C-alpha positions as CSV (number, residue, x, y, z in Angstrom):
1,X,-15.0,6.1,14.3
2,X,-15.6,5.3,18.0
3,X,-14.6,1.8,19.1
4,X,-15.3,0.1,15.8
5,X,-13.3,-0.2,12.5
6,X,-15.0,-0.7,9.1
7,X,-12.9,-3.3,7.4
8,X,-13.0,-5.1,4.0
9,X,-10.9,-8.1,5.1
10,X,-8.3,-9.3,7.6
11,X,-5.8,-11.9,6.6
12,X,-2.2,-13.2,6.9
13,X,0.1,-13.3,3.9
14,X,3.5,-12.1,2.7
15,X,3.9,-8.5,2.0
16,X,3.9,-8.4,-1.8
17,X,5.0,-4.9,-2.5
18,X,7.4,-2.2,-1.4
19,X,10.6,-2.3,0.7
20,X,9.5,-5.1,3.0
21,X,8.3,-7.5,0.3
22,X,8.4,-11.1,1.3
23,X,7.9,-10.4,5.0
24,X,5.1,-12.4,6.8
25,X,2.4,-9.9,7.7
26,X,-1.1,-9.4,9.0
27,X,-3.2,-7.3,6.7
28,X,-6.0,-5.1,7.9
29,X,-7.8,-3.8,4.8
30,X,-9.9,-0.8,5.7
31,X,-13.1,-0.1,3.8
32,X,-13.6,3.1,1.7
33,X,-11.7,4.9,-0.9
34,X,-12.6,8.0,-3.0
35,X,-9.4,8.0,-5.3
36,X,-10.8,5.5,-7.8
37,X,-7.9,4.2,-9.8
38,X,-9.0,2.5,-13.0
39,X,-6.6,-0.4,-12.5
40,X,-7.3,-1.0,-8.8
41,X,-7.4,-4.7,-7.9
42,X,-9.4,-4.1,-4.7
43,X,-12.4,-2.2,-6.0
44,X,-14.6,-4.1,-3.5
45,X,-13.0,-1.8,-0.8
46,X,-14.1,1.5,-2.4
47,X,-17.7,1.8,-1.0
48,X,-17.3,3.4,2.5
49,X,-20.6,1.8,3.5
50,X,-19.4,-1.7,2.4
51,X,-17.4,-4.2,4.3
52,X,-18.2,-4.7,7.9
53,X,-17.9,-3.0,11.2
54,X,-15.8,-4.7,13.9
55,X,-14.9,-3.8,17.4
56,X,-11.2,-2.8,17.7
57,X,-10.5,-5.4,20.4
58,X,-12.1,-8.1,18.3
59,X,-10.1,-6.9,15.3
60,X,-6.9,-7.9,17.0
61,X,-8.3,-11.2,18.1
62,X,-9.4,-11.9,14.5
63,X,-6.0,-10.9,13.2
64,X,-4.3,-13.4,15.5
65,X,-6.3,-16.3,14.1
66,X,-6.6,-15.0,10.5
67,X,-6.0,-17.6,7.8
68,X,-3.1,-17.1,5.5
69,X,-2.7,-17.1,1.7
70,X,-0.2,-20.0,2.1
71,X,-2.2,-21.7,4.9
72,X,-3.1,-20.5,8.4
73,X,0.2,-21.5,10.0
74,X,1.4,-20.3,13.4
75,X,4.6,-18.6,12.5
76,X,5.3,-15.1,13.7
77,X,4.1,-12.2,11.6
78,X,6.2,-9.2,12.7
79,X,4.6,-6.8,10.3
80,X,1.2,-5.2,10.3
81,X,0.0,-3.7,7.0
82,X,-2.9,-1.2,7.2
83,X,-4.2,-0.9,3.7
84,X,-7.4,-0.2,1.9
85,X,-9.3,1.4,0.5
86,X,-7.6,4.6,1.6
87,X,-6.5,4.5,5.2
88,X,-6.0,8.3,5.4
89,X,-9.8,8.7,4.9
90,X,-10.5,6.9,8.2
91,X,-11.1,9.2,11.2
92,X,-9.8,6.5,13.6
93,X,-6.6,5.7,11.8
94,X,-4.4,7.2,14.6
95,X,-5.9,4.9,17.2
96,X,-5.5,1.9,14.9
97,X,-1.8,2.7,14.3
98,X,-1.2,3.2,18.0
99,X,-2.7,-0.2,18.8
100,X,-0.7,-1.8,16.0
101,X,2.5,-0.4,17.3
102,X,1.8,-2.0,20.6
103,X,1.4,-5.4,19.0
104,X,3.8,-5.5,16.0
105,X,7.5,-4.8,15.5
106,X,6.8,-2.9,12.3
107,X,3.6,-1.2,11.0
108,X,3.2,-0.1,7.4
109,X,0.4,2.1,6.1
110,X,-0.4,1.9,2.4
111,X,-1.8,5.2,1.1
112,X,-2.2,7.3,-2.0
113,X,-1.1,10.4,0.0
114,X,-4.4,12.3,-0.1
115,X,-3.5,13.8,3.2
116,X,-0.2,14.6,5.0
117,X,1.4,11.9,7.2
118,X,-0.8,11.5,10.3
119,X,2.1,10.4,12.6
120,X,5.8,9.8,12.6
121,X,7.3,7.0,14.7
122,X,10.5,5.0,14.4
123,X,8.6,1.7,13.7
124,X,5.9,3.3,11.5
125,X,6.5,3.2,7.7
126,X,4.5,4.5,4.8
127,X,4.1,2.8,1.4
128,X,3.1,6.0,-0.5
129,X,1.6,5.6,-3.9
130,X,0.7,8.9,-5.4
131,X,-1.1,8.5,-8.7
132,X,-0.2,9.2,-12.3
133,X,-2.6,10.9,-14.7
134,X,-3.7,7.7,-16.4
135,X,-4.9,6.2,-13.1
136,X,-7.5,8.7,-11.9
137,X,-8.8,12.2,-12.5
138,X,-7.8,12.8,-8.8
139,X,-4.1,12.2,-9.4
140,X,-3.1,15.8,-8.6
141,X,-4.7,15.5,-5.2
142,X,-2.4,12.6,-4.3
143,X,0.7,14.8,-4.9
144,X,-0.6,17.9,-3.1
145,X,1.2,16.9,0.1
146,X,4.4,15.7,-1.5
147,X,6.5,18.1,0.6
148,X,5.2,16.7,3.8
149,X,5.7,13.1,2.7
150,X,9.3,13.9,1.6
151,X,9.9,15.3,5.1
152,X,8.7,12.0,6.6
153,X,11.9,9.9,6.5
154,X,10.1,6.5,6.6
155,X,7.9,7.1,3.5
156,X,8.7,5.3,0.3
157,X,7.2,6.6,-2.9
158,X,5.9,3.6,-4.9
159,X,4.8,4.7,-8.4
160,X,2.7,2.3,-10.5
161,X,3.8,2.3,-14.1
162,X,2.1,0.6,-17.0
163,X,3.7,2.1,-20.2
164,X,6.1,4.7,-21.5
165,X,3.6,7.5,-21.0
166,X,3.3,6.5,-17.3
167,X,7.1,6.4,-17.0
168,X,7.5,9.9,-18.5
169,X,4.9,11.2,-16.0
170,X,6.6,9.4,-13.1
171,X,10.0,10.9,-13.9
172,X,8.4,14.3,-14.3
173,X,6.7,14.1,-10.9
174,X,9.9,12.9,-9.2
175,X,11.8,15.9,-10.6
176,X,9.0,18.4,-10.1
177,X,8.6,17.6,-6.4
178,X,12.3,16.8,-5.7
179,X,11.6,13.3,-4.4
180,X,14.8,11.6,-3.3
181,X,15.5,8.9,-5.8
182,X,16.7,6.5,-3.2
183,X,13.2,6.5,-1.8
184,X,11.4,5.8,-5.1
185,X,10.2,2.4,-6.2
186,X,8.7,1.8,-9.6
187,X,6.1,-1.0,-9.6
188,X,4.6,-2.5,-12.8
189,X,0.9,-2.3,-13.3
190,X,-0.1,-5.9,-13.8
191,X,-2.9,-8.3,-12.9
192,X,-1.4,-11.5,-14.4
193,X,2.0,-13.2,-13.9
194,X,2.7,-12.9,-17.6
195,X,2.3,-9.1,-17.8
196,X,4.0,-8.7,-14.5
197,X,7.1,-10.5,-15.8
198,X,7.1,-8.5,-19.0
199,X,6.8,-5.1,-17.4
200,X,9.1,-6.0,-14.5
201,X,11.9,-6.8,-17.0
202,X,11.3,-3.5,-18.7
203,X,11.2,-1.5,-15.5
204,X,14.3,-3.3,-14.1
205,X,16.3,-1.7,-17.0
206,X,14.7,1.6,-16.3
207,X,15.5,1.5,-12.6
208,X,19.1,0.6,-13.3
209,X,19.4,3.5,-15.7
210,X,17.6,6.0,-13.5
211,X,19.0,5.0,-10.1
212,X,15.5,4.0,-8.8
213,X,14.3,0.8,-7.0
214,X,11.9,-1.8,-8.4
215,X,8.9,-3.0,-6.4
216,X,7.7,-6.6,-7.0
217,X,4.1,-7.7,-6.8
218,X,4.8,-11.1,-5.2
219,X,1.1,-11.9,-4.5
220,X,0.2,-11.6,-8.2
221,X,3.1,-13.9,-9.1
222,X,2.3,-16.4,-6.4
223,X,-1.5,-16.5,-6.2
224,X,-2.9,-14.3,-8.9
225,X,-5.3,-11.4,-8.5
226,X,-7.7,-12.6,-5.8
227,X,-8.8,-11.6,-2.3
228,X,-7.0,-12.5,0.9
229,X,-3.5,-12.5,-0.5
């Protein structure tokens, strides 16, 4: 990747999903993803030739002045979220993570798990979202490195569930790969606040029954399905 990063967007918001939901964060959305989930809400980040190239030093300057979903503000954002796209498909990811760890108290990488964890660090966390069969024909590839992800203690498995068939597949994968239930979050597939509430209520009961955690989608609830949130 040299000294440049190909990004889709850089913005400030609250982390909407996963274990640190609600935390002020800077988001660096990398460009390019080959997984192709049918319900993806960032399809504009799929084309590896899309987005724009930016020098790494300029990236951090842009991140510092990036506008936020709730207004630009000047409050501290202790969290860096490297998302996509699919970050693990970027050759320069390690350099980006290292630079992020120098600047932020916590770094999170959001990934489907198409490759093993690239780095383990006490302040580096992974929001791992391996796919269920309804999402993409490449679902199996996102589970291929499950053992390595289980061995990474700061990886949380975040499974997107839309219906009973998805739930059955999710529980099968958890059992098949021996994923520790304390590290599993079920997240409703939803693009509107109404569907989000309906499926969240359903999954809340499932999580209570199965001993799993529920991931919100705060950005959908707050701002709807749009860019920069």
